[in-house]
C-alpha positions in Angstrom: -22.5 -14.7 -3.0 -24.4 -15.4 0.2 -26.7 -13.0 2.1 -27.4 -13.0 5.8 -29.1 -10.6 8.2 -27.2 -8.8 11.0 -28.3 -5.8 13.0 -31.2 -5.2 10.6 -28.7 -4.8 7.7 -28.2 -7.3 4.9 -24.6 -8.5 4.8 -23.5 -10.0 1.5 -20.4 -12.2 1.4 -18.4 -12.8 -1.7 -15.2 -14.7 -2.3 -12.3 -12.9 -4.0 -8.9 -14.6 -4.4 -9.8 -17.1 -1.7 -10.8 -14.5 0.9 -14.3 -13.9 2.2 -15.2 -10.3 1.4 -18.2 -9.0 3.4 -20.6 -6.6 1.6 -22.9 -4.4 3.6 -25.9 -2.9 1.9 -26.7 0.6 3.1 -29.2 3.2 1.9 -27.8 6.4 0.5 -29.4 8.2 3.5 -27.6 5.9 6.0 -24.4 6.3 4.1 -24.6 10.1 4.2 -25.5 10.2 7.9 -22.8 7.7 8.9 -20.1 8.6 6.3 -17.1 8.6 8.6 -18.0 5.5 10.6 -18.8 3.6 7.4 -15.5 4.6 5.8 -13.7 3.4 8.9 -15.4 0.0 8.5 -14.3 -0.1 4.9 -10.8 0.8 5.8 -10.2 -1.2 9.0 -12.6 -4.1 8.7 -12.2 -4.6 4.9 -15.9 -4.6 4.1 -17.4 -3.4 0.9 -20.5 -1.1 1.0 -23.2 -1.5 -1.5 -25.0 1.9 -1.5 -28.6 1.6 -2.4 -31.0 4.4 -3.5 -34.5 3.1 -3.8 -34.3 -0.4 -5.2 -31.1 0.1 -7.1 -27.4 -0.2 -6.0 -25.9 3.1 -7.1 -22.3 2.8 -5.8 -19.8 0.4 -4.2 -17.3 1.6 -1.6 -14.4 -0.8 -1.4 -11.1 -1.0 0.4 -8.2 0.0 -1.9 -6.6 -2.8 -3.8 -3.0 -3.8 -3.4 -0.8 -1.3 -5.2 0.8 -2.9 -8.2 3.5 -1.5 -10.4 7.2 -0.8 -10.2 8.5 1.0 -7.1 9.9 4.4 -8.0 12.8 3.8 -5.7 14.0 1.1 -8.0 13.7 3.1 -11.2 17.4 4.0 -11.4 18.3 0.3 -11.1 15.8 -0.6 -13.8 17.1 2.1 -16.2 20.6 0.8 -15.7 19.6 -2.7 -16.9 18.0 -1.5 -20.1 19.8 -1.7 -23.4 21.5 1.5 -24.7 20.9 3.1 -28.0 23.7 2.8 -30.6 25.4 6.0 -31.8 23.4 5.8 -35.0 20.1 5.4 -33.2 21.0 8.2 -30.8 21.7 10.5 -33.8 18.4 9.5 -35.5 16.5 10.1 -32.2 18.0 13.5 -31.8 17.1 14.3 -35.4 13.5 13.2 -34.9 13.2 15.4 -31.8 14.6 18.4 -33.6 12.2 17.8 -36.5 9.2 17.6 -34.2 10.2 20.7 -32.3 10.7 22.6 -35.5 7.2 21.6 -36.6 5.7 23.2 -33.5 4.6 26.8 -33.9 4.3 28.8 -30.7 1.9 31.3 -32.3 -0.7 28.7 -33.2 -3.1 27.3 -30.6 -4.1 23.8 -31.7 -7.4 24.2 -29.9 -8.3 27.0 -32.3 -8.0 24.8 -35.4 
């Protein structure tokens, strides 16, 4: 990490996945007074804010990461490619569900136990 001074604010630079990620250290008071402008800097300029109270960093405000996971629009296609249960496994699964449902008692609140 490398620190430099710009406009009386310390700018900290870090490298993440080969990209230079600027960090700006702001006091909690400055953060509160300039909340909207600072969030816009995070969103549109990609900076990370290090929010400082006294001599301690108490929070980081960073741009959202890249969304990972499986797109919901592709869920049907994924399900179609998965293996199917055999008739025997389907019957056993239905039996397990019926047994579990039979063990539930509507008149008992588990939080009262």
